[in-house]
C-alpha positions as CSV (number, residue, x, y, z in Angstrom):
1,X,100.6,101.0,122.8
2,X,97.4,99.7,121.2
3,X,95.3,102.1,119.2
4,X,92.2,102.9,121.2
5,X,89.9,101.9,118.4
6,X,87.9,98.7,117.8
7,X,88.9,97.5,114.3
8,X,86.4,95.5,112.3
9,X,87.7,92.0,111.4
10,X,86.8,92.4,107.7
11,X,88.9,95.5,107.6
12,X,91.9,93.7,109.0
13,X,91.3,91.0,106.3
14,X,91.3,93.8,103.7
15,X,94.7,95.0,105.0
16,X,96.1,91.5,104.6
17,X,94.6,91.3,101.1
18,X,96.4,94.6,100.3
19,X,93.1,96.3,99.4
20,X,92.2,93.6,96.9
21,X,88.5,92.7,96.9
22,X,87.0,89.2,97.3
23,X,83.5,87.8,97.3
24,X,82.2,88.4,100.8
25,X,80.4,85.7,102.8
26,X,77.3,86.1,104.9
27,X,79.5,85.7,108.0
28,X,81.6,88.7,106.9
29,X,78.5,90.8,106.2
30,X,77.3,90.0,109.7
31,X,80.4,91.7,111.1
32,X,79.2,95.1,109.8
33,X,76.0,95.7,111.8
34,X,74.4,98.5,109.7
35,X,75.0,96.7,106.5
36,X,73.8,93.3,107.9
37,X,70.6,95.0,109.1
38,X,69.9,96.6,105.7
39,X,70.5,93.3,103.9
40,X,68.2,91.5,106.3
41,X,65.4,94.0,105.8
42,X,65.8,93.9,102.0
43,X,65.6,90.2,101.9
44,X,62.6,90.1,104.2
45,X,60.4,92.4,102.1
46,X,59.1,92.9,98.6
47,X,61.2,95.7,97.1
48,X,59.1,96.4,94.0
49,X,57.2,99.2,95.7
50,X,60.0,100.7,97.7
51,X,61.2,103.1,94.9
52,X,64.9,102.0,95.3
53,X,67.6,102.3,92.7
54,X,71.1,101.1,92.3
55,X,72.6,103.9,94.5
56,X,73.6,104.1,98.1
57,X,73.7,107.1,100.5
58,X,77.2,108.0,101.5
59,X,76.2,108.2,105.2
60,X,73.5,106.4,107.0
61,X,71.1,108.4,109.2
62,X,68.0,107.8,111.3
63,X,64.5,108.6,110.2
64,X,64.4,111.6,112.5
65,X,67.6,113.0,110.9
66,X,66.6,112.4,107.3
67,X,66.2,115.4,105.1
68,X,64.8,114.6,101.6
69,X,67.3,115.7,98.9
70,X,70.1,116.5,101.4
71,X,71.9,113.1,101.4
72,X,74.7,112.5,98.9
73,X,74.3,109.3,96.9
74,X,76.8,107.2,94.9
75,X,76.0,104.9,91.9
76,X,76.6,101.3,92.7
77,X,76.8,100.6,88.9
78,X,77.1,102.9,86.0
79,X,73.9,104.9,85.7
80,X,72.6,103.3,88.9
81,X,70.2,106.2,89.7
82,X,68.2,105.2,86.6
83,X,68.0,101.5,87.4
84,X,65.2,100.5,89.7
85,X,65.6,97.7,92.3
86,X,63.1,94.9,91.8
87,X,62.5,91.5,93.2
88,X,64.3,90.2,90.0
89,X,67.5,92.0,90.6
90,X,67.4,92.4,94.4
91,X,70.3,90.0,95.0
92,X,72.5,91.8,92.4
93,X,71.7,95.1,94.2
94,X,72.7,93.5,97.6
95,X,76.0,92.3,96.1
96,X,76.8,95.7,94.7
97,X,75.8,97.4,98.0
98,X,78.1,95.0,100.0
99,X,80.9,95.6,97.5
100,X,80.6,99.4,97.9
101,X,80.3,99.5,101.7
102,X,83.0,96.9,102.4
103,X,85.5,97.8,99.7
104,X,85.0,100.8,97.5
105,X,83.8,103.3,100.1
106,X,87.0,102.8,102.2
107,X,89.4,102.2,99.3
108,X,91.4,105.4,99.8
109,X,91.6,105.1,103.6
110,X,92.8,101.5,103.4
111,X,95.4,102.5,100.8
112,X,96.7,105.2,103.2
113,X,97.0,102.7,106.1
114,X,98.8,100.2,103.9
115,X,101.2,103.0,102.9
116,X,101.9,103.6,106.5
117,X,102.5,99.9,107.1
118,X,104.9,99.8,104.2
119,X,107.0,102.6,105.8
120,X,107.6,100.6,108.9
121,X,107.2,97.0,107.8
122,X,109.2,95.8,104.7
123,X,107.0,94.1,102.1
124,X,108.7,90.7,102.6
125,X,108.2,90.9,106.4
126,X,104.5,91.9,105.9
127,X,104.1,88.9,103.5
128,X,105.6,86.6,106.1
129,X,103.4,88.1,108.8
130,X,100.3,87.3,106.8
131,X,101.4,83.6,106.7
132,X,101.9,83.6,110.5
133,X,98.8,85.3,111.9
134,X,95.1,85.6,111.1
135,X,93.2,88.9,110.5
136,X,91.8,88.5,114.0
137,X,95.2,88.3,115.5
138,X,96.3,91.4,113.5
139,X,93.3,93.2,115.0
140,X,94.3,92.3,118.5
141,X,97.9,93.3,117.9
142,X,96.8,96.7,116.6
143,X,93.9,97.4,118.9
144,X,94.3,95.1,121.9
145,X,91.8,92.5,123.3
146,X,88.1,93.4,123.0
147,X,87.2,92.5,126.6
148,X,88.7,92.7,130.1
149,X,89.4,89.4,131.9
150,X,89.1,90.3,135.6
151,X,90.8,87.0,136.7
152,X,93.8,87.7,134.5
153,X,93.9,91.3,135.8
154,X,93.9,90.1,139.4
155,X,96.5,87.4,138.7
156,X,99.0,89.9,137.2
157,X,98.6,92.8,139.7
158,X,101.4,93.8,142.1
159,X,101.1,95.8,145.4
160,X,103.2,98.6,146.9
161,X,103.5,101.0,149.7
162,X,102.5,98.5,152.3
163,X,99.6,96.9,150.6
164,X,99.5,93.1,149.9
165,X,97.0,91.0,148.1
166,X,95.5,90.2,151.6
167,X,95.1,93.8,152.7
168,X,91.6,94.8,153.5
169,X,91.6,97.7,151.1
170,X,92.9,95.4,148.3
171,X,90.2,92.8,149.0
172,X,87.5,95.6,148.9
173,X,89.0,96.8,145.6
174,X,88.6,93.4,144.0
175,X,85.2,93.0,145.5
176,X,84.1,96.3,143.9
177,X,85.6,95.2,140.6
178,X,83.4,92.0,140.7
179,X,80.4,94.2,141.3
180,X,81.2,96.3,138.3
181,X,81.9,93.2,136.2
182,X,78.4,92.0,136.9
183,X,76.5,95.3,136.7
184,X,78.5,97.6,134.4
185,X,81.6,96.4,132.6
186,X,82.1,99.9,131.2
187,X,83.3,101.0,134.6
188,X,86.1,98.4,134.4
189,X,87.2,99.8,131.0
190,X,87.1,103.4,132.4
191,X,89.2,102.5,135.4
192,X,91.7,100.5,133.3
193,X,92.0,103.6,131.0
194,X,92.4,105.9,134.0
195,X,95.4,103.9,135.3
196,X,97.1,102.9,132.1
197,X,96.2,105.5,129.5
198,X,94.4,103.0,127.2
199,X,91.1,101.2,127.3
200,X,92.5,98.1,125.5
201,X,94.4,95.2,127.1
202,X,97.4,94.1,124.9
203,X,97.7,90.8,123.3
204,X,98.9,88.3,125.9
205,X,96.7,90.0,128.5
206,X,97.8,91.8,131.7
207,X,101.1,90.0,131.8
208,X,102.2,92.2,128.8
209,X,100.8,95.4,130.1
210,X,102.6,98.6,129.0
211,X,102.7,101.9,130.7
212,X,102.1,105.2,129.0
213,X,105.8,105.6,128.6
214,X,106.0,102.4,126.5
215,X,107.7,100.3,129.2
216,X,106.4,97.0,130.6
217,X,104.8,97.6,133.9
218,X,102.5,95.3,136.0
219,X,99.2,96.9,137.1
220,X,100.0,98.1,140.6
221,X,97.9,99.0,143.6
222,X,99.8,101.3,146.0
223,X,98.8,102.6,149.4
224,X,98.0,106.3,149.0
225,X,99.8,107.6,152.2
226,X,99.5,111.1,150.8
227,X,95.7,110.9,150.5
228,X,92.9,110.7,153.0
229,X,89.9,108.3,152.9
230,X,87.9,111.3,151.6
231,X,90.1,111.6,148.6
232,X,89.7,110.1,145.2
233,X,92.4,107.6,143.9
234,X,95.4,108.9,142.0
235,X,96.8,107.3,138.9
236,X,100.3,107.1,137.4
237,X,99.6,106.0,133.8
238,X,103.3,105.9,132.9
239,X,103.8,103.0,135.3
240,X,100.3,101.5,135.5
241,X,99.9,102.4,139.2
242,X,96.8,103.5,141.1
243,X,97.2,105.0,144.6
244,X,94.2,104.0,146.7
245,X,93.5,105.6,150.1
246,X,92.4,103.3,153.0
247,X,88.7,103.3,152.2
248,X,86.8,101.5,155.0
249,X,84.0,99.9,152.8
250,X,83.2,98.7,149.3
251,X,80.4,101.2,148.9
252,X,82.8,104.1,149.6
253,X,85.3,102.7,147.1
């Protein structure tokens, strides 16, 4: 099963680099929204009058949540609290800020994950894996695909209990899914999680779908002969199956 957690691409690159730092690019900074926004604001203004120093707060907060003196800070360089940020050293400050947020602040956590990797993946195999796949592919292997492809979902769905792909209820189901796709994709994710136990589609798409028991199971729509049209659908996450009553309209569904 995929972990139900969106992994940042730069973090997956850090895993491949075995927690060794590199000089980050603007594209990599853009992958970390909070950091990218702060860097953008710093570059857009004159920092001489902002009373900044070479420290960073350990946890971002909104203006409404900010309490003076309550936030913990970390020095970005030795004695950073005593070094003011000026227009002259602003880029150095940004570089140190990026180094802290993208590497040092998660150094221990990354080391623990790498330690777990090494317990199940021999170092030589992990080295060969790095040569075969990209950090983005590692992210997808661990966390699944970031979006649901409704066409792929429909193409790899099976039917049971008397339903076929031409059944009226089945046609209404897919019509409702198209409505959700256009108006609120979060509903698709919730429905997928309801039926499979995970909100992430595995690498390879719906053809490689796994049930909650770890076995390969196609997404299946079954006739809910035990339910009335007034009932809610029932799910069997271990076999990726949803039992749908014979609803008589898309709006009811």
